[in-house]
NUDREN-949731 format. One record per atom (N, C-alpha, C, O): residue number from 1; residue in one letter; atom name; x, y, z. Coordinates in nm, 3 decimals, padded with zeros to 5 digits, m for minus. Layout:
BEGIN
- n  res  atom  u  v  w
- NUM  A  CA  X  Y  Z
...
This chain:
BEGIN
- n  res  atom  u  v  w
- 1  X  N  10.067  10.813  03.810
- 1  X  CA  10.128  10.841  03.680
- 1  X  C  10.144  10.991  03.665
- 1  X  O  10.075  11.068  03.731
- 2  X  N  10.236  11.030  03.580
- 2  X  CA  10.263  11.172  03.560
- 2  X  C  10.291  11.199  03.413
- 2  X  O  10.361  11.121  03.347
- 3  X  N  10.236  11.308  03.362
- 3  X  CA  10.264  11.352  03.226
- 3  X  C  10.339  11.483  03.230
- 3  X  O  10.292  11.579  03.291
- 4  X  N  10.454  11.487  03.167
- 4  X  CA  10.537  11.608  03.173
- 4  X  C  10.547  11.680  03.040
- 4  X  O  10.612  11.784  03.031
- 5  X  N  10.482  11.628  02.937
- 5  X  CA  10.485  11.690  02.804
- 5  X  C  10.423  11.829  02.811
- 5  X  O  10.314  11.846  02.865
- 6  X  N  10.491  11.927  02.756
- 6  X  CA  10.441  12.065  02.757
- 6  X  C  10.301  12.071  02.696
- 6  X  O  10.279  12.017  02.587
- 7  X  N  10.209  12.134  02.765
- 7  X  CA  10.072  12.146  02.718
- 7  X  C  09.985  12.027  02.754
- 7  X  O  09.865  12.029  02.727
- 8  X  N  10.043  11.923  02.813
- 8  X  CA  09.967  11.803  02.854
- 8  X  C  10.017  11.754  02.990
- 8  X  O  10.029  11.633  03.012
- 9  X  N  10.044  11.844  03.079
- 9  X  CA  10.096  11.806  03.211
- 9  X  C  09.982  11.760  03.301
- 9  X  O  09.878  11.825  03.309
- 10  X  N  10.004  11.647  03.369
- 10  X  CA  09.903  11.593  03.457
- 10  X  C  09.967  11.503  03.561
- 10  X  O  10.083  11.463  03.549
- 11  X  N  09.890  11.470  03.663
- 11  X  CA  09.929  11.372  03.763
- 11  X  C  09.805  11.290  03.799
- 11  X  O  09.700  11.345  03.829
- 12  X  N  09.820  11.158  03.795
- 12  X  CA  09.717  11.066  03.841
- 12  X  C  09.760  11.018  03.979
- 12  X  O  09.870  10.966  03.995
- 13  X  N  09.675  11.034  04.078
- 13  X  CA  09.706  10.992  04.214
- 13  X  C  09.609  10.883  04.256
- 13  X  O  09.488  10.894  04.234
- 14  X  N  09.662  10.776  04.316
- 14  X  CA  09.577  10.667  04.358
- 14  X  C  09.646  10.581  04.461
- 14  X  O  09.753  10.614  04.511
- 15  X  N  09.582  10.470  04.490
- 15  X  CA  09.637  10.379  04.590
- 15  X  C  09.697  10.253  04.529
- 15  X  O  09.718  10.155  04.600
- 16  X  N  09.723  10.253  04.401
- 16  X  CA  09.777  10.137  04.332
- 16  X  C  09.671  10.058  04.258
- 16  X  O  09.702  09.987  04.161
- 17  X  N  09.546  10.069  04.301
- 17  X  CA  09.436  10.000  04.234
- 17  X  C  09.325  10.095  04.190
- 17  X  O  09.261  10.072  04.088
- 18  X  N  09.303  10.200  04.267
- 18  X  CA  09.193  10.291  04.241
- 18  X  C  09.246  10.432  04.218
- 18  X  O  09.325  10.483  04.297
- 19  X  N  09.201  10.494  04.109
- 19  X  CA  09.235  10.634  04.083
- 19  X  C  09.157  10.719  04.182
- 19  X  O  09.035  10.707  04.194
- 20  X  N  09.228  10.806  04.255
- 20  X  CA  09.165  10.888  04.357
- 20  X  C  09.152  11.033  04.312
- 20  X  O  09.049  11.096  04.338
- 21  X  N  09.254  11.086  04.245
- 21  X  CA  09.254  11.226  04.206
- 21  X  C  09.339  11.243  04.081
- 21  X  O  09.447  11.185  04.071
- 22  X  N  09.291  11.322  03.986
- 22  X  CA  09.368  11.357  03.867
- 22  X  C  09.382  11.509  03.863
- 22  X  O  09.283  11.581  03.877
- 23  X  N  09.502  11.555  03.844
- 23  X  CA  09.530  11.697  03.832
- 23  X  C  09.581  11.725  03.691
- 23  X  O  09.675  11.660  03.646
- 24  X  N  09.519  11.820  03.622
- 24  X  CA  09.559  11.859  03.486
- 24  X  C  09.599  12.006  03.487
- 24  X  O  09.528  12.088  03.545
- 25  X  N  09.709  12.039  03.425
- 25  X  CA  09.743  12.179  03.411
- 25  X  C  09.664  12.234  03.293
- 25  X  O  09.677  12.186  03.180
- 26  X  N  09.583  12.334  03.318
- 26  X  CA  09.496  12.389  03.215
- 26  X  C  09.527  12.534  03.181
- 26  X  O  09.478  12.585  03.081
- 27  X  N  09.607  12.600  03.261
- 27  X  CA  09.632  12.742  03.239
- 27  X  C  09.780  12.772  03.254
- 27  X  O  09.851  12.708  03.332
- 28  X  N  09.824  12.870  03.180
- 28  X  CA  09.963  12.915  03.189
- 28  X  C  09.979  13.022  03.297
- 28  X  O  10.089  13.044  03.349
- 29  X  N  09.868  13.090  03.330
- 29  X  CA  09.867  13.199  03.428
- 29  X  C  09.783  13.158  03.548
- 29  X  O  09.699  13.068  03.536
- 30  X  N  09.802  13.221  03.663
- 30  X  CA  09.715  13.195  03.777
- 30  X  C  09.571  13.237  03.745
- 30  X  O  09.548  13.325  03.663
- 31  X  N  09.478  13.173  03.810
- 31  X  CA  09.338  13.210  03.791
- 31  X  C  09.309  13.344  03.856
- 31  X  O  09.370  13.378  03.957
- 32  X  N  09.218  13.419  03.799
- 32  X  CA  09.179  13.548  03.853
- 32  X  C  09.093  13.530  03.977
- 32  X  O  09.019  13.432  03.986
- 33  X  N  09.101  13.622  04.073
- 33  X  CA  09.024  13.609  04.196
- 33  X  C  08.874  13.628  04.175
- 33  X  O  08.795  13.599  04.265
- 34  X  N  08.834  13.676  04.058
- 34  X  CA  08.692  13.701  04.033
- 34  X  C  08.620  13.583  03.969
- 34  X  O  08.503  13.595  03.932
- 35  X  N  08.686  13.469  03.956
- 35  X  CA  08.620  13.352  03.899
- 35  X  C  08.673  13.224  03.965
- 35  X  O  08.781  13.224  04.024
- 36  X  N  08.597  13.118  03.953
- 36  X  CA  08.637  12.991  04.013
- 36  X  C  08.767  12.942  03.952
- 36  X  O  08.789  12.955  03.832
- 37  X  N  08.853  12.886  04.034
- 37  X  CA  08.980  12.834  03.986
- 37  X  C  08.973  12.688  03.946
- 37  X  O  09.073  12.632  03.900
- 38  X  N  08.860  12.627  03.961
- 38  X  CA  08.842  12.487  03.929
- 38  X  C  08.770  12.475  03.796
- 38  X  O  08.665  12.537  03.777
- 39  X  N  08.823  12.397  03.705
- 39  X  CA  08.765  12.380  03.572
- 39  X  C  08.671  12.261  03.566
- 39  X  O  08.568  12.266  03.500
- 40  X  N  08.707  12.153  03.635
- 40  X  CA  08.635  12.027  03.619
- 40  X  C  08.657  11.942  03.743
- 40  X  O  08.771  11.924  03.788
- 41  X  N  08.551  11.889  03.798
- 41  X  CA  08.560  11.800  03.914
- 41  X  C  08.483  11.674  03.880
- 41  X  O  08.366  11.680  03.845
- 42  X  N  08.549  11.558  03.891
- 42  X  CA  08.487  11.430  03.858
- 42  X  C  08.474  11.344  03.982
- 42  X  O  08.565  11.335  04.064
- 43  X  N  08.359  11.281  03.994
- 43  X  CA  08.330  11.190  04.104
- 43  X  C  08.296  11.054  04.045
- 43  X  O  08.231  11.046  03.940
- 44  X  N  08.337  10.947  04.111
- 44  X  CA  08.311  10.812  04.060
- 44  X  C  08.196  10.748  04.136
- 44  X  O  08.192  10.751  04.259
- 45  X  N  08.102  10.690  04.062
- 45  X  CA  07.990  10.617  04.121
- 45  X  C  08.021  10.467  04.116
- 45  X  O  08.114  10.424  04.048
- 46  X  N  07.942  10.389  04.188
- 46  X  CA  07.969  10.246  04.193
- 46  X  C  07.903  10.167  04.081
- 46  X  O  07.934  10.049  04.062
- 47  X  N  07.811  10.230  04.005
- 47  X  CA  07.747  10.159  03.893
- 47  X  C  07.686  10.260  03.797
- 47  X  O  07.660  10.375  03.833
- 48  X  N  07.663  10.216  03.674
- 48  X  CA  07.599  10.303  03.575
- 48  X  C  07.454  10.331  03.616
- 48  X  O  07.402  10.439  03.586
- 49  X  N  07.390  10.237  03.684
- 49  X  CA  07.253  10.261  03.733
- 49  X  C  07.252  10.374  03.835
- 49  X  O  07.160  10.455  03.838
- 50  X  N  07.355  10.379  03.919
- 50  X  CA  07.365  10.487  04.018
- 50  X  C  07.386  10.622  03.949
- 50  X  O  07.330  10.723  03.991
- 51  X  N  07.466  10.623  03.842
- 51  X  CA  07.487  10.747  03.765
- 51  X  C  07.352  10.795  03.711
- 51  X  O  07.322  10.914  03.717
- 52  X  N  07.273  10.705  03.660
- 52  X  CA  07.141  10.743  03.606
- 52  X  C  07.047  10.794  03.716
- 52  X  O  06.965  10.883  03.691
- 53  X  N  07.059  10.740  03.836
- 53  X  CA  06.981  10.791  03.950
- 53  X  C  07.023  10.934  03.983
- 53  X  O  06.939  11.020  04.010
- 54  X  N  07.154  10.959  03.982
- 54  X  CA  07.203  11.095  04.006
- 54  X  C  07.153  11.189  03.897
- 54  X  O  07.114  11.302  03.924
- 55  X  N  07.155  11.142  03.773
- 55  X  CA  07.107  11.226  03.663
- 55  X  C  06.962  11.264  03.684
- 55  X  O  06.925  11.381  03.668
- 56  X  N  06.880  11.168  03.719
- 56  X  CA  06.738  11.196  03.742
- 56  X  C  06.719  11.299  03.853
- 56  X  O  06.639  11.392  03.838
- 57  X  N  06.791  11.284  03.962
- 57  X  CA  06.780  11.378  04.074
- 57  X  C  06.828  11.517  04.033
- 57  X  O  06.765  11.617  04.066
- 58  X  N  06.939  11.524  03.961
- 58  X  CA  06.993  11.653  03.918
- 58  X  C  06.899  11.723  03.820
- 58  X  O  06.884  11.845  03.825
- 59  X  N  06.836  11.647  03.732
- 59  X  CA  06.738  11.707  03.640
- 59  X  C  06.619  11.764  03.717
- 59  X  O  06.567  11.870  03.683
- 60  X  N  06.577  11.693  03.821
- 60  X  CA  06.466  11.742  03.904
- 60  X  C  06.502  11.873  03.973
- 60  X  O  06.416  11.957  03.999
- 61  X  N  06.632  11.891  04.002
- 61  X  CA  06.679  12.016  04.062
- 61  X  C  06.706  12.125  03.959
- 61  X  O  06.736  12.239  03.995
- 62  X  N  06.694  12.091  03.831
- 62  X  CA  06.715  12.190  03.726
- 62  X  C  06.860  12.213  03.688
- 62  X  O  06.894  12.320  03.638
- 63  X  N  06.947  12.114  03.710
- 63  X  CA  07.088  12.128  03.676
- 63  X  C  07.107  12.150  03.526
- 63  X  O  07.030  12.101  03.444
- 64  X  N  07.211  12.225  03.492
- 64  X  CA  07.249  12.254  03.353
- 64  X  C  07.345  12.145  03.306
- 64  X  O  07.458  12.138  03.353
- 65  X  N  07.301  12.061  03.213
- 65  X  CA  07.382  11.949  03.164
- 65  X  C  07.461  11.989  03.040
- 65  X  O  07.412  12.063  02.954
- 66  X  N  07.584  11.940  03.033
- 66  X  CA  07.670  11.966  02.917
- 66  X  C  07.633  11.875  02.801
- 66  X  O  07.653  11.913  02.685
- 67  X  N  07.580  11.756  02.829
- 67  X  CA  07.543  11.658  02.727
- 67  X  C  07.411  11.595  02.769
- 67  X  O  07.372  11.601  02.885
- 68  X  N  07.345  11.535  02.673
- 68  X  CA  07.216  11.471  02.700
- 68  X  C  07.240  11.328  02.749
- 68  X  O  07.283  11.243  02.671
- 69  X  N  07.211  11.300  02.875
- 69  X  CA  07.222  11.166  02.929
- 69  X  C  07.365  11.120  02.951
- 69  X  O  07.459  11.199  02.949
- 70  X  N  07.378  10.990  02.971
- 70  X  CA  07.510  10.928  02.991
- 70  X  C  07.586  10.929  02.860
- 70  X  O  07.532  10.892  02.755
- 71  X  N  07.710  10.972  02.865
- 71  X  CA  07.797  10.972  02.748
- 71  X  C  07.928  10.900  02.780
- 71  X  O  07.971  10.895  02.896
- 72  X  N  07.990  10.845  02.676
- 72  X  CA  08.119  10.778  02.692
- 72  X  C  08.230  10.880  02.705
- 72  X  O  08.219  10.992  02.656
- 73  X  N  08.337  10.841  02.772
- 73  X  CA  08.452  10.931  02.786
- 73  X  C  08.520  10.957  02.651
- 73  X  O  08.577  11.065  02.630
- 74  X  N  08.515  10.864  02.564
- 74  X  CA  08.561  10.882  02.426
- 74  X  C  08.498  10.772  02.343
- 74  X  O  08.444  10.676  02.398
- 75  X  N  08.504  10.784  02.213
- 75  X  CA  08.442  10.689  02.123
- 75  X  C  08.490  10.546  02.153
- 75  X  O  08.610  10.520  02.157
- 76  X  N  08.394  10.455  02.174
- 76  X  CA  08.425  10.315  02.199
- 76  X  C  08.462  10.282  02.342
- 76  X  O  08.491  10.166  02.371
- 77  X  N  08.463  10.378  02.432
- 77  X  CA  08.503  10.354  02.570
- 77  X  C  08.391  10.290  02.651
- 77  X  O  08.273  10.313  02.622
- 78  X  N  08.426  10.212  02.749
- 78  X  CA  08.329  10.156  02.842
- 78  X  C  08.306  10.249  02.959
- 78  X  O  08.206  10.236  03.031
- 79  X  N  08.398  10.342  02.979
- 79  X  CA  08.383  10.439  03.088
- 79  X  C  08.302  10.558  03.040
- 79  X  O  08.305  10.593  02.922
- 80  X  N  08.231  10.619  03.132
- 80  X  CA  08.152  10.737  03.096
- 80  X  C  08.062  10.777  03.209
- 80  X  O  08.064  10.718  03.317
- 81  X  N  07.981  10.879  03.184
- 81  X  CA  07.892  10.927  03.287
- 81  X  C  07.814  11.049  03.243
- 81  X  O  07.787  11.068  03.125
- 82  X  N  07.779  11.131  03.341
- 82  X  CA  07.704  11.254  03.314
- 82  X  C  07.794  11.374  03.345
- 82  X  O  07.882  11.367  03.431
- 83  X  N  07.770  11.482  03.273
- 83  X  CA  07.847  11.606  03.286
- 83  X  C  07.748  11.720  03.302
- 83  X  O  07.657  11.736  03.221
- 84  X  N  07.767  11.800  03.406
- 84  X  CA  07.676  11.911  03.433
- 84  X  C  07.757  12.023  03.496
- 84  X  O  07.877  12.007  03.522
- 85  X  N  07.693  12.139  03.521
- 85  X  CA  07.763  12.257  03.571
- 85  X  C  07.706  12.300  03.706
- 85  X  O  07.585  12.293  03.730
- 86  X  N  07.797  12.346  03.792
- 86  X  CA  07.751  12.405  03.918
- 86  X  C  07.718  12.552  03.894
- 86  X  O  07.741  12.601  03.783
- 87  X  N  07.665  12.625  03.992
- 87  X  CA  07.628  12.765  03.970
- 87  X  C  07.744  12.855  03.928
- 87  X  O  07.720  12.960  03.867
- 88  X  N  07.869  12.818  03.958
- 88  X  CA  07.985  12.897  03.916
- 88  X  C  08.032  12.862  03.775
- 88  X  O  08.125  12.924  03.724
- 89  X  N  07.968  12.763  03.713
- 89  X  CA  08.008  12.722  03.579
- 89  X  C  08.111  12.611  03.576
- 89  X  O  08.155  12.571  03.468
- 90  X  N  08.151  12.561  03.692
- 90  X  CA  08.247  12.450  03.696
- 90  X  C  08.181  12.325  03.641
- 90  X  O  08.069  12.291  03.680
- 91  X  N  08.251  12.256  03.553
- 91  X  CA  08.197  12.132  03.497
- 91  X  C  08.215  12.020  03.598
- 91  X  O  08.327  11.995  03.644
- 92  X  N  08.106  11.954  03.632
- 92  X  CA  08.108  11.841  03.724
- 92  X  C  08.075  11.714  03.647
- 92  X  O  08.000  11.716  03.549
- 93  X  N  08.132  11.605  03.692
- 93  X  CA  08.116  11.477  03.625
- 93  X  C  08.090  11.371  03.732
- 93  X  O  08.155  11.369  03.836
- 94  X  N  07.994  11.282  03.704
- 94  X  CA  07.976  11.161  03.784
- 94  X  C  07.985  11.047  03.684
- 94  X  O  07.905  11.038  03.591
- 95  X  N  08.084  10.960  03.704
- 95  X  CA  08.110  10.857  03.603
- 95  X  C  08.147  10.725  03.666
- 95  X  O  08.163  10.713  03.787
- 96  X  N  08.160  10.626  03.580
- 96  X  CA  08.202  10.491  03.618
- 96  X  C  08.313  10.447  03.522
- 96  X  O  08.316  10.490  03.407
- 97  X  N  08.404  10.360  03.570
- 97  X  CA  08.512  10.314  03.482
- 97  X  C  08.465  10.213  03.377
- 97  X  O  08.533  10.192  03.277
- 98  X  N  08.348  10.151  03.400
- 98  X  CA  08.291  10.060  03.299
- 98  X  C  08.140  10.058  03.317
- 98  X  O  08.088  10.093  03.423
- 99  X  N  08.070  10.018  03.213
- 99  X  CA  07.925  10.014  03.218
- 99  X  C  07.859  10.109  03.121
- 99  X  O  07.737  10.103  03.102
- 100  X  N  07.936  10.197  03.058
- 100  X  CA  07.880  10.294  02.963
- 100  X  C  07.903  10.252  02.818
- 100  X  O  07.891  10.333  02.727
- 101  X  N  07.935  10.124  02.797
- 101  X  CA  07.955  10.075  02.661
- 101  X  C  07.832  10.105  02.576
- 101  X  O  07.719  10.083  02.619
- 102  X  N  07.854  10.155  02.457
- 102  X  CA  07.744  10.187  02.367
- 102  X  C  07.689  10.327  02.384
- 102  X  O  07.609  10.371  02.301
- 103  X  N  07.728  10.398  02.489
- 103  X  CA  07.682  10.536  02.506
- 103  X  C  07.749  10.624  02.401
- 103  X  O  07.863  10.597  02.363
- 104  X  N  07.682  10.728  02.354
- 104  X  CA  07.744  10.815  02.254
- 104  X  C  07.863  10.891  02.311
- 104  X  O  07.870  10.920  02.430
- 105  X  N  07.956  10.923  02.223
- 105  X  CA  08.072  11.005  02.261
- 105  X  C  08.056  11.138  02.189
- 105  X  O  08.082  11.146  02.069
- 106  X  N  08.015  11.243  02.259
- 106  X  CA  07.985  11.370  02.192
- 106  X  C  08.102  11.434  02.121
- 106  X  O  08.083  11.516  02.031
- 107  X  N  08.225  11.399  02.160
- 107  X  CA  08.342  11.462  02.098
- 107  X  C  08.422  11.364  02.012
- 107  X  O  08.538  11.390  01.983
- 108  X  N  08.362  11.253  01.973
- 108  X  CA  08.434  11.156  01.892
- 108  X  C  08.551  11.096  01.966
- 108  X  O  08.533  11.036  02.072
- 109  X  N  08.671  11.111  01.912
- 109  X  CA  08.789  11.054  01.976
- 109  X  C  08.849  11.144  02.082
- 109  X  O  08.937  11.101  02.157
- 110  X  N  08.804  11.269  02.091
- 110  X  CA  08.856  11.362  02.193
- 110  X  C  08.788  11.330  02.326
- 110  X  O  08.671  11.292  02.327
- 111  X  N  08.858  11.345  02.438
- 111  X  CA  08.797  11.317  02.568
- 111  X  C  08.676  11.405  02.595
- 111  X  O  08.680  11.526  02.573
- 112  X  N  08.569  11.345  02.642
- 112  X  CA  08.444  11.415  02.672
- 112  X  C  08.464  11.519  02.782
- 112  X  O  08.393  11.620  02.786
- 113  X  N  08.560  11.495  02.871
- 113  X  CA  08.580  11.587  02.982
- 113  X  C  08.629  11.724  02.937
- 113  X  O  08.630  11.818  03.016
- 114  X  N  08.671  11.736  02.810
- 114  X  CA  08.708  11.866  02.757
- 114  X  C  08.858  11.892  02.755
- 114  X  O  08.900  12.001  02.715
- 115  X  N  08.939  11.798  02.797
- 115  X  CA  09.083  11.819  02.800
- 115  X  C  09.146  11.778  02.668
- 115  X  O  09.108  11.676  02.610
- 116  X  N  09.238  11.855  02.622
- 116  X  CA  09.318  11.830  02.502
- 116  X  C  09.232  11.820  02.379
- 116  X  O  09.282  11.800  02.269
């Protein structure tokens, strides 16, 4: 899928059944060489239990989390996961397409990933 609306440009890439990569335009200018050019990287886990295992391991390593525990991608969504930062400040996500029903949505109806 592709979004061409100004200020909301994106491309969803997949194999027809599984989303493999999403690209979002986030900047009008090129990124500066003195900072990371990646804003957000999301990885998909096979279950919500696996996401919680990753969360436990990351907490043991002292990772900086953006939200407390598993959160929904938006209010009422079944998809969701954990959001944390790498040492460069890039927001990382490990999520599942379903299994997070009932998890809080920290941004209400706005996407938890921080876009739009």
